[in-house]
KOLPA-692528 format. One record per residue (C-alpha): residue number from 0; residue in three letters; x, y, z. Coordinates in Angstrom, 2 decimals. Layout:
PT,NUM,ALA,X,Y,Z
...
END
This chain:
PT,0,UNK,128.31,-49.44,45.26
PT,1,UNK,125.00,-49.07,45.66
PT,2,UNK,124.26,-52.33,47.28
PT,3,UNK,127.39,-51.50,49.81
PT,4,UNK,125.66,-48.01,50.57
PT,5,UNK,122.56,-50.15,51.11
PT,6,UNK,123.95,-52.13,53.42
PT,7,UNK,126.00,-49.50,55.11
PT,8,UNK,122.47,-47.66,55.69
PT,9,UNK,120.67,-50.61,57.12
PT,10,UNK,124.02,-50.79,59.55
PT,11,UNK,123.44,-47.71,60.78
PT,12,UNK,119.79,-48.00,61.60
PT,13,UNK,120.68,-51.07,63.19
PT,14,UNK,122.82,-49.36,65.56
PT,15,UNK,120.33,-46.37,66.78
PT,16,UNK,120.18,-46.30,70.16
PT,17,UNK,117.60,-44.81,72.48
PT,18,UNK,119.36,-41.94,73.34
PT,19,UNK,119.54,-41.07,69.40
PT,20,UNK,115.71,-41.50,69.26
PT,21,UNK,115.24,-39.11,71.94
PT,22,UNK,117.30,-36.92,70.19
PT,23,UNK,115.79,-37.02,67.13
PT,24,UNK,112.27,-36.80,68.44
PT,25,UNK,112.80,-33.96,70.29
PT,26,UNK,113.71,-31.99,67.21
PT,27,UNK,111.40,-33.67,64.85
PT,28,UNK,108.50,-32.31,66.86
PT,29,UNK,109.61,-28.73,66.97
PT,30,UNK,109.81,-29.15,63.39
PT,31,UNK,106.40,-30.85,63.42
PT,32,UNK,104.90,-27.79,65.51
PT,33,UNK,106.05,-25.31,63.13
PT,34,UNK,105.07,-27.05,59.89
PT,35,UNK,101.46,-27.56,61.54
PT,36,UNK,101.42,-23.91,62.32
PT,37,UNK,99.21,-21.82,59.62
PT,38,UNK,100.66,-18.09,58.70
PT,39,UNK,98.32,-15.98,60.53
PT,40,UNK,97.59,-12.67,59.39
PT,41,UNK,99.62,-10.10,61.41
PT,42,UNK,103.13,-9.07,61.12
PT,43,UNK,104.17,-11.61,58.36
PT,44,UNK,102.88,-10.40,55.08
PT,45,UNK,103.81,-6.56,55.51
PT,46,UNK,107.34,-7.80,56.15
PT,47,UNK,107.37,-9.48,53.01
PT,48,UNK,105.85,-6.57,51.48
PT,49,UNK,108.57,-4.39,52.43
PT,50,UNK,110.95,-6.93,51.32
PT,51,UNK,109.40,-6.65,48.10
PT,52,UNK,109.95,-2.69,47.92
PT,53,UNK,113.54,-3.37,48.95
PT,54,UNK,114.07,-5.60,46.05
PT,55,UNK,112.29,-3.47,43.41
PT,56,UNK,113.37,-0.07,44.36
PT,57,UNK,117.29,-1.18,45.24
PT,58,UNK,117.17,0.73,48.85
PT,59,UNK,115.25,0.67,52.06
PT,60,UNK,112.33,3.04,52.72
PT,61,UNK,112.62,5.65,55.03
PT,62,UNK,108.64,6.99,55.01
PT,63,UNK,105.53,5.22,54.74
PT,64,UNK,104.17,4.42,51.49
PT,65,UNK,101.55,1.84,52.39
PT,66,UNK,98.87,4.14,54.53
PT,67,UNK,96.93,7.13,53.50
PT,68,UNK,96.63,7.96,56.89
PT,69,UNK,100.43,8.23,57.57
PT,70,UNK,101.75,8.67,54.37
PT,71,UNK,104.93,10.18,53.84
PT,72,UNK,105.42,10.10,57.62
PT,73,UNK,109.33,8.74,58.62
PT,74,UNK,109.55,5.50,59.48
PT,75,UNK,112.68,3.45,60.57
PT,76,UNK,112.75,-0.06,59.00
PT,77,UNK,114.89,-2.05,61.23
PT,78,UNK,114.30,-5.77,60.26
PT,79,UNK,115.58,-4.99,56.47
PT,80,UNK,117.41,-8.12,56.37
PT,81,UNK,114.76,-10.43,57.50
PT,82,UNK,112.32,-8.87,54.95
PT,83,UNK,114.62,-9.28,51.81
PT,84,UNK,115.42,-12.74,53.04
PT,85,UNK,111.33,-13.27,53.48
PT,86,UNK,110.55,-11.93,50.18
PT,87,UNK,113.51,-13.67,48.43
PT,88,UNK,111.98,-17.46,49.95
PT,89,UNK,108.79,-16.39,48.68
PT,90,UNK,109.78,-15.96,44.95
PT,91,UNK,112.10,-18.99,45.37
PT,92,UNK,109.29,-21.36,46.63
PT,93,UNK,106.49,-19.31,47.63
PT,94,UNK,104.51,-19.76,51.46
PT,95,UNK,105.49,-23.79,51.70
PT,96,UNK,109.10,-22.68,51.45
PT,97,UNK,108.83,-20.16,53.92
PT,98,UNK,107.10,-22.88,56.60
PT,99,UNK,109.77,-25.19,56.03
PT,100,UNK,112.46,-22.76,56.83
PT,101,UNK,110.96,-21.41,59.98
PT,102,UNK,110.62,-25.29,60.48
PT,103,UNK,114.21,-25.52,60.35
PT,104,UNK,115.37,-22.53,62.11
PT,105,UNK,113.11,-23.24,65.15
PT,106,UNK,114.53,-26.98,65.01
PT,107,UNK,118.26,-25.42,64.70
PT,108,UNK,117.65,-22.88,67.94
PT,109,UNK,116.36,-25.51,70.25
PT,110,UNK,118.56,-28.16,68.78
PT,111,UNK,121.50,-25.98,69.80
PT,112,UNK,119.48,-25.46,73.53
PT,113,UNK,119.09,-29.56,73.46
PT,114,UNK,122.81,-29.73,72.57
PT,115,UNK,123.76,-27.52,75.64
PT,116,UNK,121.51,-29.41,78.07
PT,117,UNK,122.83,-32.40,77.43
PT,118,UNK,126.15,-31.42,77.35
PT,119,UNK,125.95,-29.92,81.00
PT,120,UNK,123.75,-32.34,82.24
PT,121,UNK,124.65,-35.55,80.80
PT,122,UNK,121.50,-36.57,80.57
PT,123,UNK,120.26,-37.19,76.83
PT,124,UNK,116.45,-38.04,77.86
PT,125,UNK,116.18,-35.89,80.75
PT,126,UNK,116.98,-32.95,78.75
PT,127,UNK,114.78,-33.96,75.62
PT,128,UNK,111.84,-35.00,77.88
PT,129,UNK,112.33,-31.60,79.67
PT,130,UNK,112.63,-29.53,76.40
PT,131,UNK,109.17,-31.22,74.69
PT,132,UNK,107.10,-31.25,77.90
PT,133,UNK,107.93,-28.02,79.70
PT,134,UNK,110.05,-25.53,77.22
PT,135,UNK,108.16,-25.99,74.25
PT,136,UNK,104.70,-25.22,75.29
PT,137,UNK,105.86,-21.92,77.32
PT,138,UNK,107.35,-20.78,73.84
PT,139,UNK,104.62,-21.44,71.40
PT,140,UNK,102.95,-18.31,71.47
PT,141,UNK,105.86,-16.82,69.86
PT,142,UNK,106.56,-18.82,67.03
PT,143,UNK,105.07,-16.86,64.70
PT,144,UNK,107.05,-16.20,60.94
PT,145,UNK,108.55,-13.24,61.47
PT,146,UNK,111.59,-11.62,61.98
PT,147,UNK,111.91,-12.48,65.50
PT,148,UNK,112.18,-16.09,64.85
PT,149,UNK,115.30,-15.75,62.70
PT,150,UNK,116.77,-14.06,66.02
PT,151,UNK,116.37,-16.91,68.08
PT,152,UNK,118.89,-19.09,66.97
PT,153,UNK,121.36,-16.34,67.16
PT,154,UNK,120.16,-15.84,70.96
PT,155,UNK,120.79,-19.60,71.69
PT,156,UNK,124.14,-19.36,70.08
PT,157,UNK,125.39,-16.76,72.03
PT,158,UNK,124.01,-18.32,75.27
PT,159,UNK,125.93,-21.58,74.16
PT,160,UNK,129.13,-19.69,73.58
PT,161,UNK,128.74,-17.68,76.46
PT,162,UNK,128.01,-21.00,78.92
PT,163,UNK,131.45,-22.58,77.16
PT,164,UNK,133.45,-19.91,77.86
PT,165,UNK,133.15,-19.85,81.48
PT,166,UNK,132.63,-23.77,82.15
PT,167,UNK,135.80,-25.45,80.96
PT,168,UNK,134.02,-28.82,80.81
PT,169,UNK,131.59,-27.84,77.90
PT,170,UNK,134.93,-26.69,75.57
PT,171,UNK,136.38,-28.85,73.39
PT,172,UNK,139.47,-31.15,74.70
PT,173,UNK,142.77,-29.51,74.82
PT,174,UNK,141.54,-26.02,74.92
PT,175,UNK,143.09,-24.29,77.74
PT,176,UNK,140.83,-21.88,79.51
PT,177,UNK,144.10,-19.15,79.90
PT,178,UNK,144.21,-19.00,76.00
PT,179,UNK,141.70,-16.96,74.41
PT,180,UNK,138.49,-18.53,73.51
PT,181,UNK,138.27,-18.12,69.91
PT,182,UNK,134.54,-18.54,70.04
PT,183,UNK,133.98,-15.66,71.41
PT,184,UNK,134.86,-14.20,68.44
PT,185,UNK,131.64,-15.34,66.70
PT,186,UNK,129.66,-12.78,69.16
PT,187,UNK,130.34,-9.91,67.21
PT,188,UNK,129.57,-11.73,63.99
PT,189,UNK,126.16,-12.68,65.64
PT,190,UNK,125.76,-9.23,66.41
PT,191,UNK,126.43,-7.91,62.83
PT,192,UNK,123.47,-10.51,61.48
PT,193,UNK,121.48,-9.84,64.51
PT,194,UNK,121.19,-6.23,64.41
PT,195,UNK,119.95,-6.09,60.83
PT,196,UNK,117.57,-8.87,61.41
PT,197,UNK,115.35,-7.72,64.61
PT,198,UNK,115.09,-5.32,67.49
PT,199,UNK,115.74,-7.87,70.24
PT,200,UNK,119.86,-7.85,69.36
PT,201,UNK,120.03,-5.75,72.36
PT,202,UNK,119.41,-8.79,74.48
PT,203,UNK,122.53,-10.15,73.04
PT,204,UNK,124.60,-7.55,74.37
PT,205,UNK,122.39,-7.66,77.61
PT,206,UNK,123.38,-11.52,77.88
PT,207,UNK,127.37,-10.69,77.52
PT,208,UNK,127.21,-8.37,80.34
PT,209,UNK,124.98,-10.06,82.35
PT,210,UNK,127.24,-13.37,82.25
PT,211,UNK,130.13,-10.69,82.97
PT,212,UNK,128.92,-9.27,86.14
PT,213,UNK,127.42,-12.97,87.11
PT,214,UNK,130.70,-14.24,86.79
PT,215,UNK,132.90,-11.42,88.46
PT,216,UNK,130.45,-11.79,91.48
PT,217,UNK,130.95,-15.28,91.57
PT,218,UNK,134.45,-14.91,91.71
PT,219,UNK,134.66,-12.62,94.30
PT,220,UNK,132.18,-14.46,96.21
PT,221,UNK,134.60,-17.96,95.79
PT,222,UNK,137.57,-15.71,96.65
PT,223,UNK,136.23,-14.66,100.14
PT,224,UNK,134.69,-18.16,100.95
PT,225,UNK,138.25,-19.46,100.38
PT,226,UNK,139.93,-16.77,102.44
PT,227,UNK,137.73,-17.08,105.49
PT,228,UNK,138.41,-21.06,105.29
PT,229,UNK,142.09,-20.70,105.14
PT,230,UNK,141.94,-17.95,107.93
PT,231,UNK,140.43,-20.97,109.96
PT,232,UNK,142.98,-23.21,109.31
PT,233,UNK,146.60,-23.69,110.57
PT,234,UNK,149.25,-22.08,108.32
PT,235,UNK,150.65,-24.77,105.97
PT,236,UNK,148.09,-27.38,105.88
PT,237,UNK,148.30,-29.76,102.78
PT,238,UNK,144.76,-29.72,102.46
PT,239,UNK,144.98,-26.13,101.54
PT,240,UNK,147.57,-26.67,98.73
PT,241,UNK,145.08,-29.52,97.47
PT,242,UNK,142.21,-27.34,97.11
PT,243,UNK,143.53,-24.73,95.14
PT,244,UNK,145.36,-27.29,92.97
PT,245,UNK,141.92,-28.66,92.53
PT,246,UNK,139.91,-25.49,91.60
PT,247,UNK,139.31,-25.66,88.15
PT,248,UNK,140.67,-22.67,86.14
PT,249,UNK,138.63,-19.85,84.65
PT,250,UNK,139.14,-18.07,81.95
PT,251,UNK,140.39,-14.31,82.42
PT,252,UNK,137.37,-11.87,82.36
PT,253,UNK,138.82,-9.35,80.00
PT,254,UNK,138.37,-12.38,77.31
PT,255,UNK,134.82,-11.38,77.64
PT,256,UNK,134.88,-7.58,78.36
PT,257,UNK,136.66,-7.77,74.38
PT,258,UNK,134.37,-9.73,72.84
PT,259,UNK,131.42,-7.70,74.55
PT,260,UNK,133.14,-4.37,73.44
PT,261,UNK,133.51,-5.99,69.85
PT,262,UNK,129.63,-7.12,70.17
PT,263,UNK,128.97,-3.53,70.63
PT,264,UNK,130.57,-1.96,67.76
PT,265,UNK,129.34,-4.56,65.57
PT,266,UNK,125.93,-3.05,66.14
PT,267,UNK,126.85,0.23,64.13
PT,268,UNK,127.11,-2.11,61.11
PT,269,UNK,123.70,-1.40,59.76
PT,270,UNK,122.18,1.20,57.36
PT,271,UNK,121.09,3.53,60.12
PT,272,UNK,124.39,3.46,62.06
PT,273,UNK,123.76,4.92,66.07
PT,274,UNK,119.90,5.48,64.87
PT,275,UNK,119.15,1.59,65.56
PT,276,UNK,119.40,2.27,69.09
PT,277,UNK,117.41,5.24,68.81
PT,278,UNK,114.86,2.95,67.23
PT,279,UNK,114.55,0.45,69.77
PT,280,UNK,114.47,2.95,72.62
PT,281,UNK,111.55,4.45,71.22
PT,282,UNK,109.55,1.49,70.37
PT,283,UNK,110.06,0.36,74.04
PT,284,UNK,108.68,3.74,75.01
PT,285,UNK,106.24,4.00,72.83
PT,286,UNK,102.73,4.22,74.42
PT,287,UNK,100.51,2.51,71.58
PT,288,UNK,102.98,-0.35,71.74
PT,289,UNK,102.99,-0.87,75.07
PT,290,UNK,99.35,-0.01,75.97
PT,291,UNK,97.62,-1.57,72.97
PT,292,UNK,99.47,-4.83,71.64
PT,293,UNK,99.00,-7.76,73.96
PT,294,UNK,102.06,-9.41,73.45
PT,295,UNK,103.62,-6.29,75.40
PT,296,UNK,101.39,-6.96,78.27
PT,297,UNK,102.28,-8.80,81.17
PT,298,UNK,101.44,-12.66,80.99
PT,299,UNK,97.73,-13.55,82.79
PT,300,UNK,96.32,-16.48,83.89
PT,301,UNK,93.31,-15.67,81.98
PT,302,UNK,95.09,-16.53,78.68
PT,303,UNK,96.36,-19.95,77.71
PT,304,UNK,99.69,-18.89,77.25
PT,305,UNK,100.17,-17.27,80.41
PT,306,UNK,98.63,-20.19,82.24
PT,307,UNK,101.52,-22.23,80.69
PT,308,UNK,104.19,-19.77,81.48
PT,309,UNK,103.32,-19.59,85.07
PT,310,UNK,103.13,-23.08,85.29
PT,311,UNK,106.48,-23.30,84.08
PT,312,UNK,107.56,-20.91,86.55
PT,313,UNK,106.00,-22.77,89.16
PT,314,UNK,107.81,-25.61,88.23
PT,315,UNK,111.00,-24.00,87.85
PT,316,UNK,110.76,-22.67,91.42
PT,317,UNK,109.91,-26.11,92.78
PT,318,UNK,112.84,-27.70,90.79
PT,319,UNK,115.17,-25.13,92.56
PT,320,UNK,113.93,-25.60,95.97
PT,321,UNK,114.38,-29.15,96.13
PT,322,UNK,117.44,-29.90,93.92
PT,323,UNK,120.36,-31.86,95.67
PT,324,UNK,122.89,-28.99,94.77
PT,325,UNK,122.51,-25.36,94.77
PT,326,UNK,122.48,-23.89,91.64
PT,327,UNK,125.09,-22.11,89.31
PT,328,UNK,125.07,-18.62,90.31
PT,329,UNK,125.72,-17.31,86.93
PT,330,UNK,122.59,-19.17,85.47
PT,331,UNK,120.37,-18.08,88.62
PT,332,UNK,121.12,-14.33,88.02
PT,333,UNK,120.83,-14.55,84.31
PT,334,UNK,117.77,-16.21,84.46
PT,335,UNK,116.38,-14.16,87.09
PT,336,UNK,117.12,-11.14,84.53
PT,337,UNK,114.88,-12.52,82.00
PT,338,UNK,112.33,-13.62,84.30
PT,339,UNK,111.71,-9.84,85.09
PT,340,UNK,111.58,-8.98,81.47
PT,341,UNK,109.18,-12.17,80.60
PT,342,UNK,106.93,-10.92,83.49
PT,343,UNK,106.63,-7.30,82.04
PT,344,UNK,105.72,-8.75,78.20
PT,345,UNK,104.43,-11.84,77.18
PT,346,UNK,106.61,-11.56,74.00
PT,347,UNK,109.82,-11.97,76.10
PT,348,UNK,108.73,-15.38,77.51
PT,349,UNK,110.88,-16.97,74.65
PT,350,UNK,113.74,-15.58,76.00
PT,351,UNK,113.34,-16.33,79.51
PT,352,UNK,112.41,-20.18,78.56
PT,353,UNK,115.55,-20.09,76.73
PT,354,UNK,118.12,-19.15,79.69
PT,355,UNK,115.94,-20.98,82.33
PT,356,UNK,116.23,-24.53,80.21
PT,357,UNK,119.56,-25.34,81.12
PT,358,UNK,119.75,-24.09,84.46
PT,359,UNK,116.50,-26.35,85.42
PT,360,UNK,117.84,-29.44,83.48
PT,361,UNK,121.17,-29.29,85.33
PT,362,UNK,119.14,-29.42,88.85
PT,363,UNK,116.74,-31.71,87.74
PT,364,UNK,119.81,-34.08,86.85
PT,365,UNK,120.83,-33.91,90.57
PT,366,UNK,117.43,-35.68,91.61
PT,367,UNK,118.04,-38.68,89.87
PT,368,UNK,118.87,-41.71,92.25
PT,369,UNK,121.86,-44.07,91.54
PT,370,UNK,119.51,-46.56,90.17
PT,371,UNK,118.34,-44.43,87.19
PT,372,UNK,121.92,-43.37,86.62
PT,373,UNK,122.74,-47.18,86.19
PT,374,UNK,120.10,-47.48,83.64
PT,375,UNK,120.89,-44.97,81.40
PT,376,UNK,122.94,-47.60,79.70
PT,377,UNK,119.96,-49.21,78.29
PT,378,UNK,119.57,-48.37,74.73
PT,379,UNK,116.75,-50.26,73.76
PT,380,UNK,116.02,-52.60,70.88
PT,381,UNK,117.70,-51.66,67.49
PT,382,UNK,114.72,-52.52,65.50
PT,383,UNK,112.14,-51.10,67.40
PT,384,UNK,114.38,-47.87,67.57
PT,385,UNK,114.50,-47.81,63.86
PT,386,UNK,110.84,-48.10,63.55
PT,387,UNK,110.27,-45.38,65.95
PT,388,UNK,112.38,-42.88,64.10
PT,389,UNK,110.69,-44.05,60.90
PT,390,UNK,107.23,-43.30,62.17
PT,391,UNK,108.21,-39.97,63.01
PT,392,UNK,110.15,-39.10,60.01
PT,393,UNK,106.81,-40.15,58.25
PT,394,UNK,105.16,-37.77,60.10
PT,395,UNK,107.16,-34.98,58.96
PT,396,UNK,106.68,-35.91,55.44
PT,397,UNK,102.97,-36.13,55.85
PT,398,UNK,103.46,-32.38,57.62
PT,399,UNK,105.32,-30.84,54.81
PT,400,UNK,103.40,-27.87,52.97
PT,401,UNK,103.07,-29.74,49.76
PT,402,UNK,101.36,-32.85,51.50
PT,403,UNK,99.26,-32.00,54.05
PT,404,UNK,96.74,-29.35,52.44
PT,405,UNK,95.34,-32.88,50.58
PT,406,UNK,95.01,-34.56,53.55
PT,407,UNK,91.93,-33.30,54.91
PT,408,UNK,93.48,-31.97,58.49
PT,409,UNK,91.22,-29.04,60.25
PT,410,UNK,91.99,-25.93,58.53
PT,411,UNK,93.79,-24.84,61.81
PT,412,UNK,96.28,-27.48,61.02
PT,413,UNK,95.89,-28.05,57.06
PT,414,UNK,96.21,-24.58,55.89
PT,415,UNK,98.90,-23.06,54.64
PT,416,UNK,97.76,-19.41,56.07
PT,417,UNK,95.57,-18.79,58.82
PT,418,UNK,91.63,-19.14,57.91
PT,419,UNK,91.24,-15.62,59.07
PT,420,UNK,93.47,-14.11,56.51
PT,421,UNK,90.92,-12.37,54.24
PT,422,UNK,92.44,-13.74,51.04
PT,423,UNK,89.05,-14.34,48.92
PT,424,UNK,87.79,-10.88,50.40
PT,425,UNK,90.80,-9.12,49.31
PT,426,UNK,90.50,-11.00,45.67
PT,427,UNK,86.73,-9.61,45.75
PT,428,UNK,88.07,-6.24,46.44
PT,429,UNK,90.74,-6.35,43.61
PT,430,UNK,88.06,-7.53,41.31
PT,431,UNK,85.56,-4.49,42.45
PT,432,UNK,85.58,-1.90,39.42
PT,433,UNK,84.52,0.85,41.98
PT,434,UNK,86.69,-0.18,44.87
PT,435,UNK,86.78,2.46,47.85
PT,436,UNK,89.72,4.68,47.99
PT,437,UNK,90.05,5.10,51.64
PT,438,UNK,89.20,1.83,53.16
PT,439,UNK,88.66,1.20,56.63
PT,440,UNK,89.37,-2.74,58.00
PT,441,UNK,90.81,-4.56,60.46
PT,442,UNK,94.38,-3.92,61.93
PT,443,UNK,95.70,-7.27,60.71
PT,444,UNK,93.75,-7.41,57.17
PT,445,UNK,96.12,-4.11,56.68
PT,446,UNK,99.43,-6.40,57.10
PT,447,UNK,97.66,-8.61,54.20
PT,448,UNK,96.13,-5.74,51.94
PT,449,UNK,99.71,-4.46,51.80
PT,450,UNK,101.23,-7.54,50.20
PT,451,UNK,98.33,-8.52,48.11
PT,452,UNK,96.73,-5.34,47.06
PT,453,UNK,99.73,-2.76,47.36
PT,454,UNK,97.93,-0.29,45.17
PT,455,UNK,95.24,-0.19,47.91
PT,456,UNK,96.64,2.52,50.75
PT,457,UNK,95.53,1.28,54.23
PT,458,UNK,93.97,2.85,56.92
PT,459,UNK,96.67,1.17,59.69
PT,460,UNK,98.44,-1.89,59.96
PT,461,UNK,100.46,-3.95,62.77
PT,462,UNK,103.63,-1.15,62.50
PT,463,UNK,101.83,0.14,65.80
PT,464,UNK,104.41,2.58,66.60
PT,465,UNK,104.09,4.09,63.35
PT,466,UNK,100.64,5.39,64.04
PT,467,UNK,99.77,7.73,66.94
PT,468,UNK,98.09,6.68,70.12
PT,469,UNK,94.88,8.61,69.45
PT,470,UNK,94.35,6.51,65.89
PT,471,UNK,94.43,3.37,67.73
PT,472,UNK,91.87,4.48,70.34
PT,473,UNK,89.66,6.00,67.21
PT,474,UNK,90.28,2.19,65.52
PT,475,UNK,88.98,0.86,69.10
PT,476,UNK,86.03,2.98,69.10
PT,477,UNK,85.06,2.22,65.53
PT,478,UNK,85.93,-1.94,65.91
PT,479,UNK,83.31,-1.05,69.24
PT,480,UNK,80.56,0.53,66.94
PT,481,UNK,81.24,3.70,69.11
PT,482,UNK,80.78,7.30,67.30
PT,483,UNK,81.09,5.54,64.19
PT,484,UNK,79.63,8.25,61.63
PT,485,UNK,81.76,11.16,62.92
PT,486,UNK,84.81,9.09,63.10
PT,487,UNK,84.11,7.77,59.43
PT,488,UNK,83.56,11.28,58.43
PT,489,UNK,86.84,12.55,60.15
PT,490,UNK,89.03,9.96,58.41
PT,491,UNK,87.12,10.27,54.89
PT,492,UNK,86.27,6.47,54.77
PT,493,UNK,84.41,5.23,51.98
PT,494,UNK,84.70,1.36,52.23
PT,495,UNK,84.81,-1.11,55.00
PT,496,UNK,86.85,-4.53,55.10
PT,497,UNK,85.79,-6.01,58.48
PT,498,UNK,86.52,-8.81,60.56
PT,499,UNK,83.00,-10.75,61.61
PT,500,UNK,84.65,-11.58,64.92
PT,501,UNK,86.78,-9.05,65.92
PT,502,UNK,84.70,-6.31,64.96
PT,503,UNK,80.87,-7.37,64.90
PT,504,UNK,79.52,-4.46,66.41
PT,505,UNK,80.68,-2.00,63.30
PT,506,UNK,79.72,-5.03,61.04
PT,507,UNK,75.89,-4.97,62.23
PT,508,UNK,76.08,-1.03,62.14
PT,509,UNK,76.93,-1.03,58.49
PT,510,UNK,74.44,-4.25,57.78
PT,511,UNK,71.71,-2.18,59.37
PT,512,UNK,72.28,0.79,57.14
PT,513,UNK,72.12,-0.96,53.92
PT,514,UNK,70.92,2.72,51.79
PT,515,UNK,73.94,4.16,52.95
PT,516,UNK,76.24,0.91,53.03
PT,517,UNK,76.16,-1.53,50.51
PT,518,UNK,77.35,-5.15,51.14
PT,519,UNK,79.45,-6.41,48.16
PT,520,UNK,81.39,-9.24,49.68
PT,521,UNK,80.94,-11.68,52.67
PT,522,UNK,81.84,-15.24,53.90
PT,523,UNK,82.43,-16.67,57.23
PT,524,UNK,85.36,-14.36,58.36
PT,525,UNK,84.78,-11.07,56.51
PT,526,UNK,82.59,-8.53,55.09
PT,527,UNK,83.12,-5.97,52.61
PT,528,UNK,81.05,-2.58,52.43
PT,529,UNK,80.96,0.31,50.03
PT,530,UNK,79.60,3.56,51.03
PT,531,UNK,76.86,4.06,48.30
PT,532,UNK,76.82,7.67,46.45
PT,533,UNK,74.29,10.45,47.81
END
């Protein structure tokens, strides 16, 4: 039986087509990018620490217990399910398992998006190539291990279901448009999961609403155009009857209305009920979030990620302008709405590129000349195809977090956590027999401290909305070396854990005062000072 199984596997490899190689390569390179990206010291650690707290206490915290500046203040913890999930992965397999799951989640999300593009365009290599060359570079900035990542497959799945509902060609064969499209019932199920994972759940509702409105407008425009055409023709013309018979059947709009209503109700299935909507509203209206967090700022060409985004946008406009057929109205309106969001905040790029990709691939497919279409039948040399798949699979194997640390890769690729994470500095802090009670530190360090030194209250951390704007302005002043003595006295700070790069002026200020501030640890990235007793 083993020999028979071996022969069957060899036969399957011998039948590998070039299209299959393209599909495998696209999904594999998505996973490869995630496997080679160390975890940055921002959102990840405090989310995992909160998951630990939920598991240990058996309830979701409603007040802050991590900081000394906002201790006891109300805090709505919306992403509790993602936090428990992260902590569960950590207990099961540590950071390596979390990285592998991150790669699988991203591969699932973009693999589903790739499938949608192929189903709509019929062009496997074009779809895979566009995803790799355009979509992924414009999305990389949002590929961080945090709850938002787990929302991405839910967003793409919602887009897929809505597209299949309105375009009968994507439905399963024999599924009549007049019947209720049962996959629409997946939307409220996704809603229940999404509302407990990340605040972007409202985008699922927005996607449903946009498709409903755009589809209604398209049907109205089509009906008016047909009415004008009929009015210009003699009554009873045979071609009128043939045109109506050839018109593709469209599913009733009430199907989507029911699914949308159920999805809205599904948002109530969370520990806070209606409070979750208030959380989203308050977050979007938080001045400290919109003014101070770079990913909530509009994209700019001064930033590499912003440059890639605008290049994607320019290329998209050119594709639409020179396409052989007018774009689908629903695709266009949905992409336009998410473009508006992306132009307002960098963190929304990932949603815009997801909805824009099928639109642009379908339009690009109209550019192919007849000769190129005829060459689509070429599937390469089976042996060479198998060799390519083998090489890519080997790259994935070498990138696994249990393997890559021993390969001698540069830290930005070989490390499991970002080199800027203060792992050694926090170990030195915990080993300090006279550690400070009120520590001031880099904002990102606060996240790692919450996880690695939970007994050490933090000054602030990436939960930007928890801390008032005035405190963040004081943070900026301190980090810039302004009004240092006054601000440190105001907060009663007796220790400093500073980023040498981000807080260089404050590091220089403390080093210039050795009689007042004792340097107890320093490495290339971090400096740790303790105030000397008078």
